[in-house]
C-alpha positions in Angstrom: -0.1 0.1 0.0 2.8 2.3 0.7 3.9 2.0 -2.7 0.6 2.8 -4.0 0.7 5.8 -2.2 3.7 7.1 -3.3 3.0 6.7 -7.0 -0.3 8.9 -6.2 1.8 11.2 -4.9 4.5 11.0 -7.8 1.2 11.3 -10.1 -0.2 14.4 -8.5 3.1 16.2 -7.9 3.3 15.6 -12.2 0.0 17.0 -12.7 1.1 20.1 -10.6 4.1 20.4 -12.3 2.8 20.5 -15.8 -0.1 23.2 -14.7 2.2 25.7 -14.6 3.7 25.3 -18.3 0.5 24.9 -20.2 -3.3 26.0 -20.4 -6.7 23.9 -20.9 -5.8 21.4 -18.3 -8.0 19.8 -15.7 -7.3 17.5 -12.7 -10.2 15.5 -11.1 -10.2 13.5 -7.7 -13.0 10.9 -7.4 -14.3 8.7 -4.8 -16.3 5.8 -5.6 -18.1 3.0 -4.5 -17.6 -0.1 -6.1 -19.3 -3.3 -7.4 -16.7 -6.4 -8.6 -18.0 -9.4 -10.6 -15.1 -12.4 -11.6 -17.4 -14.6 -13.0 -18.7 -17.6 -11.5 -20.4 -17.7 -8.4 -18.5 -14.9 -6.3 -20.6 -13.0 -4.0 -17.9 -10.2 -3.3 -19.4 -6.8 -1.1 -19.2 -3.7 -2.5 -16.1 -1.4 -1.9 -14.3 1.8 -1.9 -12.0 3.5 -4.6 -10.0 6.5 -5.5 -9.9 7.6 -9.1 -7.7 10.4 -10.4 -7.5 11.8 -13.7 -5.2 14.3 -15.5 -6.4 16.0 -18.9 -5.2 18.0 -21.4 -7.3 19.4 -23.9 -6.6 19.5 -27.6 -9.8 21.2 -28.3 -12.7 22.7 -26.2 -14.5 19.5 -26.6 -11.5 16.7 -26.4 -8.6 15.9 -23.9 -6.1 13.4 -23.5 -7.2 11.3 -20.5 -4.4 9.9 -18.1 -5.2 8.6 -14.9 -4.6 6.5 -11.7 -7.5 4.0 -10.1 -6.9 2.6 -6.4 -9.0 0.1 -5.3 -9.9 -0.7 -1.5 -9.9 -4.2 -0.5 -13.0 -6.1 -1.7 -14.1 -8.7 0.6 -16.2 -12.0 -0.5 -18.8 -13.3 1.9 -17.3 -16.0 3.9 -17.7 -19.7 2.7 -17.7 -23.1 4.2 -16.2 -26.4 2.6 -15.1 -29.7 4.2 -12.5 -28.6 6.1 -13.3 -25.2 7.4 -14.2 -21.6 6.5 -12.5 -19.1 3.6 -12.7 -15.7 2.5 -11.5 -14.1 -0.5 -10.6 -10.4 -1.0 -9.6 -8.6 -4.3 -7.5 -5.4 -4.4 -6.6 -3.5 -7.4 -5.0 -0.8 -9.0 -4.6 0.3 -12.7 -3.4 3.4 -15.1 -5.7 4.6 -17.5 -4.8 6.0 -20.5 -7.4 7.4 -23.2 -9.6 10.3 -24.9 -12.2 12.2 -22.8 -14.9 14.0 -25.1 -17.0 16.6 -23.2 -20.1 18.7 -24.0 -20.5 22.0 -22.4 -23.9 23.6 -22.2 -24.7 27.3 -21.8 -25.6 27.4 -18.3 -23.1 25.8 -16.0 -23.4 22.1 -16.7 -21.4 19.5 -19.0 -21.6 16.2 -19.5 -18.4 14.3 -20.6 -17.1 10.1 -21.0 -14.2 8.6 -20.6 -12.9 5.6 -22.9 -9.3 4.1 -23.1 -7.1 1.2 -22.1 -5.4 0.3 -18.5 -2.8 -1.3 -17.1 -3.7 -3.2 -14.1 -2.4 -5.0 -10.9 -4.8 -7.0 -9.3 -4.1 -9.1 -5.7 -6.0 -11.9 -4.7 -6.0 -13.1 -0.9 -7.5 -16.3 0.6 -8.1 -16.1 4.3 -8.8 -19.8 5.5 -10.1 -21.0 9.1 -10.2 -24.4 10.1 -11.5 -26.2 13.1 -10.6 -26.0 16.8 -6.6 -26.6 16.9 -6.2 -26.2 13.7 -4.3 -22.6 12.5 -5.5 -20.8 9.7 -3.7 -18.9 7.3 -3.7 -16.0 4.5 -2.1 -16.7 0.9 -2.1 -14.1 -1.8 -1.4 -14.1 -5.3 -0.8 -10.9 -7.6 -1.1 -10.3 -11.5 -1.0 -7.7 -14.2 -2.3 -7.1 -17.4 -4.2 -5.2 -20.1 -7.8 -4.2 -20.2 -10.1 -1.3 -20.9 -12.3 1.5 -19.6 -15.3 3.2 -20.3 -17.5 6.0 -18.0 -20.1 8.8 -18.5 -20.6 11.6 -16.1 -22.1 15.1 -15.5 -20.4 18.4 -13.8 -21.6 21.8 -12.2 -19.3 24.7 -12.6 -19.4 26.0 -9.0 -17.0 28.5 -10.0 -15.5 29.3 -13.4 -12.7 26.9 -12.6 -14.1 24.1 -10.1 -16.3 21.6 -11.1 -18.4 19.4 -8.7 -19.0 15.7 -10.6 -20.6 12.6 -10.7 -19.8 9.7 -12.9 -20.5 6.2 -13.8 -17.7 4.0 -14.9 -17.2 0.3 -16.2 -13.9 -1.2 -16.0 -12.7 -4.7 -17.7 -9.3 -6.4 -16.7 -9.2 -9.5 -18.9 -7.3 -12.7 -18.4 -6.5 -12.2 -14.6 -4.3 -15.3 -13.7 -4.0 -16.6 -17.0 -1.4 -19.1 -17.0 -0.9 -18.7 -13.6 -4.1 -20.6 -12.1 -6.4 -23.4 -13.6 -8.9 -20.9 -13.4 -8.6 -17.4 -15.0 -11.3 -14.8 -15.1 -11.9 -11.4 -16.4 -12.8 -8.8 -13.6 -15.5 -6.4 -14.5 -15.7 -3.3 -11.9 -18.6 -0.9 -11.8 -18.4 2.0 -9.9 -20.6 5.1 -9.0 -18.3 8.2 -7.8 -18.7 12.0 -7.1 -15.4 14.3 -6.9 -14.2 17.6 -7.9 -12.6 19.1 -10.9 -10.3 22.3 -11.4 -9.7 23.5 -14.7 -6.5 25.5 -15.3 
């Protein structure tokens, strides 16, 4: 988690450094609630996630979108087998690269979308609890790969430069643990978020 915080700090500092040298930029910070689907009969609970986006507008309606996505650990409901109880959790981070088209109305509102590719890093952890006198344990595995993301949102200009926004996001991580497990899967992440944007 320390490495994740360091990466977030580097992205934020880099974005702030760029804003000194250029115009038509925007920094978005969104906090969201996520729902994960790993296929099969998983019963993952909802979790939280943070998304930071840096946008450079090539035109008034189109920006290059660079982002960082960080999810909290998302837990599965406890399950039971013949030897005891176990629970799975998933935690994920992703670097995002794509485009952000938008449409600004005459009133202080705009709608936007994001579409692009992601490079993700996902960790799967299993906690096991056995019977009395048998110690439990935790095992984990990590994987990286590629996928895509898409979202749609709306914003309200509280001032000329500050936006309040909401966003619906869909992310797909492809072939998680392919070649490392007999049961690879695609991880779908749906999220609803709200946040603040600042135009430079």
